[in-house]
C-alpha positions as CSV (number, residue, x, y, z in Angstrom):
1,M,8.8,-3.4,9.7
2,P,10.8,-1.7,6.8
3,M,11.3,-3.5,3.8
4,F,14.1,-2.8,1.4
5,V,13.0,-4.3,-2.1
6,K,15.0,-3.8,-5.0
7,E,13.0,-3.1,-8.4
8,R,14.3,-6.0,-10.6
9,F,12.6,-6.8,-13.8
10,E,13.5,-10.2,-15.4
11,I,11.7,-12.8,-17.2
12,M,10.3,-15.7,-15.2
13,G,11.0,-18.9,-16.6
14,S,10.9,-19.7,-20.3
15,P,8.4,-18.7,-22.9
16,D,7.5,-22.6,-23.1
17,M,6.1,-22.3,-19.4
18,T,2.6,-23.1,-18.3
19,S,0.6,-21.2,-16.1
20,V,0.9,-23.9,-13.3
21,S,4.9,-23.8,-13.6
22,V,4.6,-19.9,-13.5
23,S,2.5,-20.1,-10.3
24,F,4.9,-22.5,-8.8
25,E,7.6,-20.4,-9.6
26,V,5.8,-17.3,-8.2
27,R,5.1,-19.0,-4.9
28,R,8.4,-20.2,-4.7
29,R,9.8,-16.7,-5.2
30,L,7.2,-15.1,-2.7
31,N,8.3,-17.8,0.0
32,S,12.0,-16.9,-0.2
33,L,11.0,-13.2,0.2
34,R,8.9,-14.1,2.9
35,A,11.7,-16.0,4.7
36,M,14.2,-13.2,3.9
37,E,11.9,-10.6,5.3
38,G,11.2,-12.8,8.4
39,V,7.4,-12.4,8.2
40,K,5.1,-15.2,9.0
41,S,2.9,-15.2,5.8
42,I,2.8,-14.5,2.4
43,D,-0.4,-12.4,2.9
44,D,1.8,-10.5,5.7
45,L,4.7,-10.1,3.1
46,L,2.2,-8.6,0.4
47,K,0.6,-6.3,2.8
48,S,4.0,-4.9,3.9
49,V,5.2,-4.4,0.3
50,L,1.8,-2.8,-0.9
51,K,2.1,-0.5,2.5
52,E,5.5,0.4,1.4
53,Y,4.3,1.2,-2.0
54,R,1.5,3.3,-1.0
55,L,3.8,5.4,1.4
56,N,6.5,5.9,-1.3
57,R,3.6,7.2,-3.5
58,L,2.4,9.4,-0.9
59,K,5.8,10.6,-0.2
60,V,6.2,11.6,-4.0
61,E,2.8,13.4,-4.0
62,H,4.1,15.1,-0.7
63,D,7.3,16.3,-2.5
64,A,5.2,17.6,-5.5
65,L,2.8,19.7,-3.3
66,R,5.6,20.9,-1.3
67,I,7.2,22.2,-4.6
68,R,4.0,23.8,-5.6
69,I,3.4,25.6,-2.3
70,S,6.7,26.9,-2.4
71,N,6.3,28.2,-6.0
72,L,3.2,29.9,-4.6
73,N,5.6,32.4,-2.6
74,E,7.2,33.6,-5.8
75,E,3.5,34.4,-7.1
76,D,1.8,37.8,-6.9
77,I,-1.3,36.2,-5.7
78,D,-3.5,39.5,-5.8
79,A,-2.6,39.6,-9.5
80,T,-3.7,36.0,-10.0
81,I,-7.0,36.5,-8.2
82,S,-7.7,39.9,-10.3
83,A,-6.7,38.0,-13.5
84,L,-9.4,35.2,-12.8
85,G,-12.0,37.7,-11.7
86,L,-12.3,35.9,-8.0
87,L,-12.1,39.1,-6.1
88,R,-15.3,41.0,-5.6
89,D,-15.4,44.1,-4.2
């Protein structure tokens, strides 16, 4: 189930809110997201969000590795090995 969550940073409530009122506000917002995404529970919603976050992180790492590998084609591998002293005759 793909979820499209826009990153939004907004101040929740006022500085005078207690931890209980912040908890209620967080719960209300999570329930709103759950209803919009059509998932059964907040746990399923959080699992889905974490899964998407982890997949996005893996994609970034994958892209970075792909760039590093493509840069290897431009390097003289034999010269690098010789310079490091890893090649033994």
